[in-house]
PDB file of N, CA, C and O in Angstrom:
ATOM      1  N   MET A   1      -7.518  -5.061  42.986  1.00  0.00           N
ATOM      2  CA  MET A   1      -7.429  -4.882  44.683  1.00  0.00           C
ATOM      3  C   MET A   1      -5.750  -3.824  43.877  1.00  0.00           C
ATOM      4  O   MET A   1      -5.174  -3.950  42.797  1.00  0.00           O
ATOM      5  N   LEU A   2      -5.527  -2.941  44.989  1.00  0.00           N
ATOM      6  CA  LEU A   2      -4.579  -2.834  45.225  1.00  0.00           C
ATOM      7  C   LEU A   2      -3.542  -3.158  46.090  1.00  0.00           C
ATOM      8  O   LEU A   2      -3.500  -3.394  47.297  1.00  0.00           O
ATOM      9  N   THR A   3      -2.306  -3.096  44.767  1.00  0.00           N
ATOM     10  CA  THR A   3      -0.999  -4.521  45.255  1.00  0.00           C
ATOM     11  C   THR A   3       0.402  -3.635  45.029  1.00  0.00           C
ATOM     12  O   THR A   3       0.682  -2.791  44.178  1.00  0.00           O
ATOM     13  N   GLU A   4       0.933  -4.019  45.812  1.00  0.00           N
ATOM     14  CA  GLU A   4       2.756  -3.381  46.034  1.00  0.00           C
ATOM     15  C   GLU A   4       3.100  -3.249  44.646  1.00  0.00           C
ATOM     16  O   GLU A   4       2.600  -4.199  44.043  1.00  0.00           O
ATOM     17  N   PHE A   5       4.012  -2.155  43.538  1.00  0.00           N
ATOM     18  CA  PHE A   5       4.931  -2.357  42.900  1.00  0.00           C
ATOM     19  C   PHE A   5       6.358  -2.675  43.865  1.00  0.00           C
ATOM     20  O   PHE A   5       6.862  -2.333  44.935  1.00  0.00           O
ATOM     21  N   ASN A   6       6.634  -3.623  42.625  1.00  0.00           N
ATOM     22  CA  ASN A   6       8.793  -4.030  43.175  1.00  0.00           C
ATOM     23  C   ASN A   6       9.135  -3.050  41.859  1.00  0.00           C
ATOM     24  O   ASN A   6       8.622  -3.435  40.808  1.00  0.00           O
ATOM     25  N   PHE A   7       9.908  -1.877  41.795  1.00  0.00           N
ATOM     26  CA  PHE A   7      10.934  -1.251  42.054  1.00  0.00           C
ATOM     27  C   PHE A   7      12.274  -1.733  41.986  1.00  0.00           C
ATOM     28  O   PHE A   7      13.092  -1.476  42.870  1.00  0.00           O
ATOM     29  N   PHE A   8      12.543  -2.424  40.974  1.00  0.00           N
ATOM     30  CA  PHE A   8      14.017  -2.844  40.817  1.00  0.00           C
ATOM     31  C   PHE A   8      14.001  -3.199  42.336  1.00  0.00           C
ATOM     32  O   PHE A   8      14.512  -2.403  43.123  1.00  0.00           O
ATOM     33  N   GLY A   9      13.470  -4.293  42.760  1.00  0.00           N
ATOM     34  CA  GLY A   9      13.927  -4.827  44.613  1.00  0.00           C
ATOM     35  C   GLY A   9      12.740  -4.092  45.350  1.00  0.00           C
ATOM     36  O   GLY A   9      12.086  -4.596  46.262  1.00  0.00           O
ATOM     37  N   VAL A  10      12.507  -2.498  44.687  1.00  0.00           N
ATOM     38  CA  VAL A  10      11.956  -1.868  46.134  1.00  0.00           C
ATOM     39  C   VAL A  10      10.291  -1.981  46.560  1.00  0.00           C
ATOM     40  O   VAL A  10       9.839  -0.842  46.438  1.00  0.00           O
ATOM     41  N   PHE A  11       9.477  -2.688  46.900  1.00  0.00           N
ATOM     42  CA  PHE A  11       8.901  -1.944  46.590  1.00  0.00           C
ATOM     43  C   PHE A  11       7.905  -1.137  46.989  1.00  0.00           C
ATOM     44  O   PHE A  11       8.218  -1.502  48.122  1.00  0.00           O
ATOM     45  N   MET A  12       6.864  -0.275  47.197  1.00  0.00           N
ATOM     46  CA  MET A  12       6.378   0.779  47.296  1.00  0.00           C
ATOM     47  C   MET A  12       4.937   0.801  46.918  1.00  0.00           C
ATOM     48  O   MET A  12       4.332   0.334  45.952  1.00  0.00           O
ATOM     49  N   ALA A  13       4.678   1.275  47.645  1.00  0.00           N
ATOM     50  CA  ALA A  13       2.298   0.961  47.740  1.00  0.00           C
ATOM     51  C   ALA A  13       2.359   1.730  46.580  1.00  0.00           C
ATOM     52  O   ALA A  13       3.362   2.139  45.996  1.00  0.00           O
ATOM     53  N   PRO A  14       0.775   1.938  46.211  1.00  0.00           N
ATOM     54  CA  PRO A  14       0.367   2.630  44.666  1.00  0.00           C
ATOM     55  C   PRO A  14       0.232   3.844  44.845  1.00  0.00           C
ATOM     56  O   PRO A  14       0.083   4.401  43.757  1.00  0.00           O
ATOM     57  N   ILE A  15       0.199   4.847  46.061  1.00  0.00           N
ATOM     58  CA  ILE A  15      -0.070   5.560  45.730  1.00  0.00           C
ATOM     59  C   ILE A  15       0.611   6.261  45.368  1.00  0.00           C
ATOM     60  O   ILE A  15       0.392   6.978  44.391  1.00  0.00           O
ATOM     61  N   VAL A  16       1.784   6.267  46.135  1.00  0.00           N
ATOM     62  CA  VAL A  16       3.454   6.367  45.144  1.00  0.00           C
ATOM     63  C   VAL A  16       3.333   7.024  43.822  1.00  0.00           C
ATOM     64  O   VAL A  16       3.475   8.138  43.316  1.00  0.00           O
ATOM     65  N   VAL A  17       2.823   5.138  43.318  1.00  0.00           N
ATOM     66  CA  VAL A  17       3.312   5.310  42.058  1.00  0.00           C
ATOM     67  C   VAL A  17       1.529   6.437  40.963  1.00  0.00           C
ATOM     68  O   VAL A  17       1.623   7.001  39.873  1.00  0.00           O
ATOM     69  N   TYR A  18       0.191   6.329  41.892  1.00  0.00           N
ATOM     70  CA  TYR A  18      -0.129   7.149  41.155  1.00  0.00           C
ATOM     71  C   TYR A  18       0.232   8.189  41.403  1.00  0.00           C
ATOM     72  O   TYR A  18       0.240   8.789  40.328  1.00  0.00           O
ATOM     73  N   ALA A  19       0.863   9.446  42.901  1.00  0.00           N
ATOM     74  CA  ALA A  19       0.930  10.939  43.090  1.00  0.00           C
ATOM     75  C   ALA A  19       1.957  10.908  41.717  1.00  0.00           C
ATOM     76  O   ALA A  19       2.178  12.045  41.300  1.00  0.00           O
ATOM     77  N   ILE A  20       2.821   9.496  40.710  1.00  0.00           N
ATOM     78  CA  ILE A  20       4.054   9.933  40.587  1.00  0.00           C
ATOM     79  C   ILE A  20       3.418  10.560  38.738  1.00  0.00           C
ATOM     80  O   ILE A  20       3.710  11.544  38.058  1.00  0.00           O
ATOM     81  N   ALA A  21       2.070   8.885  38.439  1.00  0.00           N
ATOM     82  CA  ALA A  21       1.553   9.392  37.533  1.00  0.00           C
ATOM     83  C   ALA A  21       0.247  10.010  37.435  1.00  0.00           C
ATOM     84  O   ALA A  21      -0.386   9.842  36.393  1.00  0.00           O
ATOM     85  N   ALA A  22      -0.317  10.804  38.513  1.00  0.00           N
ATOM     86  CA  ALA A  22      -1.415  12.582  38.193  1.00  0.00           C
ATOM     87  C   ALA A  22      -0.618  13.322  37.861  1.00  0.00           C
ATOM     88  O   ALA A  22      -1.201  14.021  37.032  1.00  0.00           O
ATOM     89  N   LEU A  23       1.000  13.875  38.005  1.00  0.00           N
ATOM     90  CA  LEU A  23       1.969  14.894  37.204  1.00  0.00           C
ATOM     91  C   LEU A  23       1.794  14.779  36.405  1.00  0.00           C
ATOM     92  O   LEU A  23       0.875  15.571  36.195  1.00  0.00           O
ATOM     93  N   PRO A  24       2.006  14.264  35.509  1.00  0.00           N
ATOM     94  CA  PRO A  24       1.682  14.910  33.596  1.00  0.00           C
ATOM     95  C   PRO A  24       0.648  14.978  33.508  1.00  0.00           C
ATOM     96  O   PRO A  24       0.445  15.886  32.702  1.00  0.00           O
ATOM     97  N   VAL A  25      -0.783  14.350  34.021  1.00  0.00           N
ATOM     98  CA  VAL A  25      -1.912  14.676  33.865  1.00  0.00           C
ATOM     99  C   VAL A  25      -2.357  16.180  34.824  1.00  0.00           C
ATOM    100  O   VAL A  25      -3.139  17.038  34.415  1.00  0.00           O
ATOM    101  N   THR A  26      -1.745  16.202  35.956  1.00  0.00           N
ATOM    102  CA  THR A  26      -2.267  17.786  35.418  1.00  0.00           C
ATOM    103  C   THR A  26      -1.445  18.725  35.397  1.00  0.00           C
ATOM    104  O   THR A  26      -1.613  19.887  35.768  1.00  0.00           O
ATOM    105  N   MET A  27       0.248  17.817  34.582  1.00  0.00           N
ATOM    106  CA  MET A  27       0.477  19.585  33.665  1.00  0.00           C
ATOM    107  C   MET A  27      -0.250  19.714  32.595  1.00  0.00           C
ATOM    108  O   MET A  27      -0.211  20.726  31.894  1.00  0.00           O
ATOM    109  N   LEU A  28      -1.112  18.536  32.318  1.00  0.00           N
ATOM    110  CA  LEU A  28      -1.316  18.605  30.634  1.00  0.00           C
ATOM    111  C   LEU A  28      -2.775  19.503  30.771  1.00  0.00           C
ATOM    112  O   LEU A  28      -2.743  20.247  29.791  1.00  0.00           O
ATOM    113  N   ILE A  29      -3.977  19.765  31.497  1.00  0.00           N
ATOM    114  CA  ILE A  29      -4.166  19.794  32.254  1.00  0.00           C
ATOM    115  C   ILE A  29      -4.406  21.711  32.459  1.00  0.00           C
ATOM    116  O   ILE A  29      -5.036  22.528  31.787  1.00  0.00           O
ATOM    117  N   ARG A  30      -3.699  21.815  33.509  1.00  0.00           N
ATOM    118  CA  ARG A  30      -2.864  23.634  33.322  1.00  0.00           C
ATOM    119  C   ARG A  30      -2.385  23.844  32.451  1.00  0.00           C
ATOM    120  O   ARG A  30      -2.659  25.030  32.268  1.00  0.00           O
ATOM    121  N   PHE A  31      -1.426  23.338  31.194  1.00  0.00           N
ATOM    122  CA  PHE A  31      -1.339  23.430  29.493  1.00  0.00           C
ATOM    123  C   PHE A  31      -2.679  23.867  29.563  1.00  0.00           C
ATOM    124  O   PHE A  31      -2.545  25.076  29.750  1.00  0.00           O
ATOM    125  N   LEU A  32      -3.947  23.618  29.526  1.00  0.00           N
ATOM    126  CA  LEU A  32      -4.585  23.554  28.019  1.00  0.00           C
ATOM    127  C   LEU A  32      -5.552  24.962  29.159  1.00  0.00           C
ATOM    128  O   LEU A  32      -6.236  25.891  28.731  1.00  0.00           O
ATOM    129  N   LEU A  33      -5.175  24.538  30.952  1.00  0.00           N
ATOM    130  CA  LEU A  33      -6.224  26.128  30.972  1.00  0.00           C
ATOM    131  C   LEU A  33      -5.572  27.259  31.008  1.00  0.00           C
ATOM    132  O   LEU A  33      -6.066  28.374  31.176  1.00  0.00           O
ATOM    133  N   TRP A  34      -4.468  26.993  30.851  1.00  0.00           N
ATOM    134  CA  TRP A  34      -3.321  27.882  30.524  1.00  0.00           C
ATOM    135  C   TRP A  34      -3.747  28.719  29.301  1.00  0.00           C
ATOM    136  O   TRP A  34      -3.767  29.949  29.325  1.00  0.00           O
ATOM    137  N   TRP A  35      -4.077  27.998  28.265  1.00  0.00           N
ATOM    138  CA  TRP A  35      -4.427  28.268  27.221  1.00  0.00           C
ATOM    139  C   TRP A  35      -5.754  29.133  26.540  1.00  0.00           C
ATOM    140  O   TRP A  35      -5.678  30.218  25.964  1.00  0.00           O
ATOM    141  N   SER A  36      -6.505  28.636  26.689  1.00  0.00           N
ATOM    142  CA  SER A  36      -7.703  28.648  27.318  1.00  0.00           C
ATOM    143  C   SER A  36      -7.864  30.106  27.441  1.00  0.00           C
ATOM    144  O   SER A  36      -8.539  30.839  26.717  1.00  0.00           O
ATOM    145  N   GLY A  37      -7.144  30.424  28.469  1.00  0.00           N
ATOM    146  CA  GLY A  37      -7.549  31.773  29.672  1.00  0.00           C
ATOM    147  C   GLY A  37      -8.447  30.913  30.514  1.00  0.00           C
ATOM    148  O   GLY A  37      -8.980  31.860  31.092  1.00  0.00           O
ATOM    149  N   ILE A  38      -9.110  29.721  31.107  1.00  0.00           N
ATOM    150  CA  ILE A  38      -9.776  30.353  32.275  1.00  0.00           C
ATOM    151  C   ILE A  38      -8.958  30.189  33.090  1.00  0.00           C
ATOM    152  O   ILE A  38      -9.668  29.784  34.011  1.00  0.00           O
ATOM    153  N   MET A  39      -7.497  30.198  33.650  1.00  0.00           N
ATOM    154  CA  MET A  39      -6.884  30.403  34.439  1.00  0.00           C
ATOM    155  C   MET A  39      -7.342  31.074  35.388  1.00  0.00           C
ATOM    156  O   MET A  39      -7.793  30.984  36.530  1.00  0.00           O
ATOM    157  N   LYS A  40      -7.005  32.032  34.284  1.00  0.00           N
ATOM    158  CA  LYS A  40      -7.392  33.682  34.176  1.00  0.00           C
ATOM    159  C   LYS A  40      -8.497  34.131  35.869  1.00  0.00           C
ATOM    160  O   LYS A  40      -8.312  35.110  36.592  1.00  0.00           O
ATOM    161  N   TRP A  41      -9.197  33.415  35.986  1.00  0.00           N
ATOM    162  CA  TRP A  41     -10.423  33.304  36.281  1.00  0.00           C
ATOM    163  C   TRP A  41      -9.985  32.940  38.250  1.00  0.00           C
ATOM    164  O   TRP A  41     -10.722  33.143  39.215  1.00  0.00           O
ATOM    165  N   PHE A  42      -8.883  32.500  38.243  1.00  0.00           N
ATOM    166  CA  PHE A  42      -9.159  32.079  39.801  1.00  0.00           C
ATOM    167  C   PHE A  42      -7.694  32.871  40.416  1.00  0.00           C
ATOM    168  O   PHE A  42      -6.560  33.187  40.056  1.00  0.00           O
ATOM    169  N   TRP A  43      -8.665  32.933  41.664  1.00  0.00           N
ATOM    170  CA  TRP A  43      -8.027  34.127  42.281  1.00  0.00           C
ATOM    171  C   TRP A  43      -7.003  33.427  43.526  1.00  0.00           C
ATOM    172  O   TRP A  43      -6.701  33.750  44.675  1.00  0.00           O
ATOM    173  N   HIS A  44      -6.785  32.689  42.925  1.00  0.00           N
ATOM    174  CA  HIS A  44      -5.877  32.021  44.584  1.00  0.00           C
ATOM    175  C   HIS A  44      -5.263  30.724  43.492  1.00  0.00           C
ATOM    176  O   HIS A  44      -5.946  29.716  43.313  1.00  0.00           O
ATOM    177  N   LEU A  45      -3.963  30.899  42.840  1.00  0.00           N
ATOM    178  CA  LEU A  45      -4.033  29.985  41.464  1.00  0.00           C
ATOM    179  C   LEU A  45      -3.340  28.486  42.868  1.00  0.00           C
ATOM    180  O   LEU A  45      -3.931  27.468  43.228  1.00  0.00           O
ATOM    181  N   ALA A  46      -2.362  28.854  43.166  1.00  0.00           N
ATOM    182  CA  ALA A  46      -1.184  27.910  44.144  1.00  0.00           C
ATOM    183  C   ALA A  46      -2.826  27.424  44.943  1.00  0.00           C
ATOM    184  O   ALA A  46      -2.965  26.218  45.144  1.00  0.00           O
ATOM    185  N   LEU A  47      -3.320  27.825  45.122  1.00  0.00           N
ATOM    186  CA  LEU A  47      -4.349  27.071  45.756  1.00  0.00           C
ATOM    187  C   LEU A  47      -5.698  26.406  44.451  1.00  0.00           C
ATOM    188  O   LEU A  47      -6.826  26.157  44.877  1.00  0.00           O
ATOM    189  N   PHE A  48      -5.471  26.263  43.406  1.00  0.00           N
ATOM    190  CA  PHE A  48      -6.329  25.965  42.874  1.00  0.00           C
ATOM    191  C   PHE A  48      -5.592  24.687  42.299  1.00  0.00           C
ATOM    192  O   PHE A  48      -6.228  23.665  42.042  1.00  0.00           O
ATOM    193  N   GLU A  49      -3.778  24.817  42.043  1.00  0.00           N
ATOM    194  CA  GLU A  49      -3.576  23.957  41.443  1.00  0.00           C
ATOM    195  C   GLU A  49      -3.360  23.068  42.370  1.00  0.00           C
ATOM    196  O   GLU A  49      -3.312  22.101  41.609  1.00  0.00           O
ATOM    197  N   VAL A  50      -3.123  22.435  43.819  1.00  0.00           N
ATOM    198  CA  VAL A  50      -3.026  21.788  44.384  1.00  0.00           C
ATOM    199  C   VAL A  50      -4.828  20.949  44.172  1.00  0.00           C
ATOM    200  O   VAL A  50      -5.090  19.749  44.086  1.00  0.00           O
ATOM    201  N   ALA A  51      -5.479  21.777  44.153  1.00  0.00           N
ATOM    202  CA  ALA A  51      -6.860  21.225  44.493  1.00  0.00           C
ATOM    203  C   ALA A  51      -6.910  20.656  43.241  1.00  0.00           C
ATOM    204  O   ALA A  51      -7.279  19.487  43.130  1.00  0.00           O
ATOM    205  N   LEU A  52      -6.671  21.150  42.516  1.00  0.00           N
ATOM    206  CA  LEU A  52      -6.777  20.116  40.498  1.00  0.00           C
ATOM    207  C   LEU A  52      -5.111  18.900  40.456  1.00  0.00           C
ATOM    208  O   LEU A  52      -5.012  18.217  39.437  1.00  0.00           O
ATOM    209  N   TYR A  53      -4.222  18.777  41.308  1.00  0.00           N
ATOM    210  CA  TYR A  53      -3.629  17.933  41.023  1.00  0.00           C
ATOM    211  C   TYR A  53      -4.496  16.649  42.503  1.00  0.00           C
ATOM    212  O   TYR A  53      -4.594  15.451  42.237  1.00  0.00           O
ATOM    213  N   THR A  54      -4.881  17.074  43.571  1.00  0.00           N
ATOM    214  CA  THR A  54      -5.297  16.055  44.220  1.00  0.00           C
ATOM    215  C   THR A  54      -6.884  15.426  43.204  1.00  0.00           C
ATOM    216  O   THR A  54      -7.115  14.271  42.845  1.00  0.00           O
ATOM    217  N   CYS A  55      -7.675  16.598  42.995  1.00  0.00           N
ATOM    218  CA  CYS A  55      -9.004  15.683  41.926  1.00  0.00           C
ATOM    219  C   CYS A  55      -8.284  14.580  41.215  1.00  0.00           C
ATOM    220  O   CYS A  55      -8.545  13.489  41.720  1.00  0.00           O
ATOM    221  N   VAL A  56      -7.255  14.507  39.947  1.00  0.00           N
ATOM    222  CA  VAL A  56      -6.646  14.371  39.690  1.00  0.00           C
ATOM    223  C   VAL A  56      -6.513  12.373  40.395  1.00  0.00           C
ATOM    224  O   VAL A  56      -6.998  11.258  40.205  1.00  0.00           O
ATOM    225  N   LEU A  57      -5.294  13.252  41.416  1.00  0.00           N
ATOM    226  CA  LEU A  57      -4.848  11.616  41.847  1.00  0.00           C
ATOM    227  C   LEU A  57      -6.733  10.837  42.530  1.00  0.00           C
ATOM    228  O   LEU A  57      -6.933   9.622  42.519  1.00  0.00           O
ATOM    229  N   CYS A  58      -7.616  11.668  42.936  1.00  0.00           N
ATOM    230  CA  CYS A  58      -8.014  10.992  43.774  1.00  0.00           C
ATOM    231  C   CYS A  58      -8.918  10.322  42.454  1.00  0.00           C
ATOM    232  O   CYS A  58      -9.668   9.392  42.749  1.00  0.00           O
ATOM    233  N   LEU A  59      -8.861  10.827  40.823  1.00  0.00           N
ATOM    234  CA  LEU A  59      -9.934  10.192  40.097  1.00  0.00           C
ATOM    235  C   LEU A  59      -9.246   8.978  39.990  1.00  0.00           C
ATOM    236  O   LEU A  59      -9.785   7.873  39.925  1.00  0.00           O
ATOM    237  N   MET A  60      -7.548   9.301  39.965  1.00  0.00           N
ATOM    238  CA  MET A  60      -6.828   7.826  39.128  1.00  0.00           C
ATOM    239  C   MET A  60      -7.214   6.835  39.763  1.00  0.00           C
ATOM    240  O   MET A  60      -7.705   5.758  39.424  1.00  0.00           O
ATOM    241  N   ILE A  61      -6.794   7.559  41.286  1.00  0.00           N
ATOM    242  CA  ILE A  61      -6.930   6.121  42.488  1.00  0.00           C
ATOM    243  C   ILE A  61      -8.702   5.238  42.360  1.00  0.00           C
ATOM    244  O   ILE A  61      -9.103   4.180  42.843  1.00  0.00           O
ATOM    245  N   LEU A  62      -9.334   6.210  41.547  1.00  0.00           N
ATOM    246  CA  LEU A  62     -11.031   5.218  41.352  1.00  0.00           C
ATOM    247  C   LEU A  62     -10.751   5.022  40.853  1.00  0.00           C
ATOM    248  O   LEU A  62     -10.318   3.877  40.984  1.00  0.00           O
ATOM    249  N   TYR A  63     -10.513   5.616  39.610  1.00  0.00           N
ATOM    250  CA  TYR A  63     -10.849   4.671  38.681  1.00  0.00           C
ATOM    251  C   TYR A  63      -9.608   4.221  38.004  1.00  0.00           C
ATOM    252  O   TYR A  63     -10.155   3.833  36.972  1.00  0.00           O
ATOM    253  N   VAL A  64      -8.266   3.965  37.793  1.00  0.00           N
ATOM    254  CA  VAL A  64      -7.282   3.401  37.581  1.00  0.00           C
ATOM    255  C   VAL A  64      -6.566   2.381  37.916  1.00  0.00           C
ATOM    256  O   VAL A  64      -5.490   2.171  37.356  1.00  0.00           O
TER     257      VAL A  64
END
């Protein structure tokens, strides 16, 4: 069950914590995709990166 997180007396919704935690995971996946050359396959990089972040965030919410 998702509960609020206490951050120095400020209660934050779980989506905020997951959104912050999804950033480094997304950056790592982006780095691996650039390194392997797969990012050159995508036509609209910004749209792909937003979709990648959204997918990582949704997977973290579902499985963490």
